C-alpha positions in Angstrom: -55.2 -19.8 20.7 -53.7 -21.3 17.5 -55.1 -18.3 15.6 -53.1 -15.9 17.9 -49.9 -17.8 17.3 -50.3 -17.8 13.5 -50.7 -14.0 13.6 -47.7 -13.7 15.8 -45.7 -16.0 13.5 -46.9 -14.1 10.4 -45.9 -10.8 12.1 -42.5 -12.2 13.0 -41.9 -13.6 9.6 -42.4 -10.2 8.0 -40.0 -8.6 10.5 -37.4 -11.2 9.9 -37.7 -10.8 6.1 -36.4 -7.3 6.6 -33.3 -8.3 8.6 -29.9 -9.0 6.9 -29.0 -12.4 5.9 -25.5 -13.9 6.3 -24.9 -13.4 2.6 -25.9 -9.7 3.0 -23.5 -9.3 5.8 -20.7 -11.0 3.9 -21.4 -8.8 0.8 -21.4 -5.6 3.0 -18.2 -6.7 4.7 -16.6 -7.2 1.2 -17.7 -3.7 0.1 -16.3 -2.1 3.2 -13.0 -3.9 2.9 -12.7 -2.7 -0.8 -13.5 0.9 0.1 -11.0 0.9 3.0 -8.4 -0.7 0.7 -8.9 2.0 -1.9 -8.8 4.6 0.9 -5.4 3.4 2.2 -4.0 3.4 -1.4 -4.1 7.3 -1.1 -1.8 7.3 1.9 1.9 7.7 1.3 4.5 6.1 3.5 7.7 7.7 4.8 9.7 5.3 2.6 7.8 6.4 -0.5 8.4 10.0 0.4 12.2 9.3 0.7 12.2 7.6 -2.7 10.4 10.5 -4.2 12.9 13.0 -2.6 15.8 10.9 -4.0 14.3 10.9 -7.4 13.7 14.7 -7.2 17.4 15.2 -6.2 18.5 13.0 -9.1 16.2 14.8 -11.5 17.5 18.3 -10.3 21.1 17.0 -10.8 20.3 15.8 -14.3 18.7 19.1 -15.2 21.7 21.0 -13.9 24.0 18.8 -16.0 21.9 19.4 -19.0 21.9 23.2 -18.5 25.7 23.1 -18.1 26.0 21.1 -21.3 23.7 23.4 -23.2 25.8 26.4 -22.0 29.0 24.8 -23.2 27.4 24.0 -26.5 26.2 27.6 -26.9 29.6 28.9 -26.1 31.2 26.5 -28.7 28.7 27.7 -31.3 29.4 31.3 -30.5 33.2 30.8 -30.7 32.6 29.1 -34.1 30.6 32.0 -35.3 33.3 34.5 -34.3 36.0 32.3 -36.0 33.9 32.0 -39.1 33.5 35.8 -39.2 37.2 36.2 -38.9 38.0 33.7 -41.7 35.4 35.2 -43.9 37.1 38.7 -43.5 40.5 37.1 -44.2 39.2 35.4 -47.3 37.8 38.7 -48.6 41.1 40.4 -47.9 43.1 37.7 -49.7 40.7 37.8 -52.7 41.2 41.6 -52.8 45.1 41.1 -52.7 44.9 38.4 -55.4 42.8 40.8 -57.6 45.4 43.6 -57.0 48.3 41.3 -57.9 46.5 40.0 -61.0 45.9 43.6 -62.2 49.5 44.6 -61.7 50.8 41.5 -63.4 48.3 41.7 -66.2 46.7 38.4 -65.5 43.0 38.0 -66.2 41.4 35.8 -63.4 38.6 33.4 -64.3 36.0 32.2 -61.8 34.4 28.9 -62.8 
């Protein structure tokens, strides 16, 4: 009879070796918690969406202000270009008049 129990004990020992220990369960629980924590990091709350929407509105407003500023700058540059052209034409006209005056008065102009 002792022999039968030893075989049974041996058989049960082998079966229990394959079962999880307390440390195995703790380790598994830790892994599952980490995976769930990482999975919940993906979800976005309503408050986070509101913050993003506000940031988007602010960003759109900033872009609009920049576009307006660039338009004003482009207009100012164009106005300066037109004014420069007009001044250049006037200077050419004045130089021509000065040349004509100098010729009539017999003055030789020197450009240094």
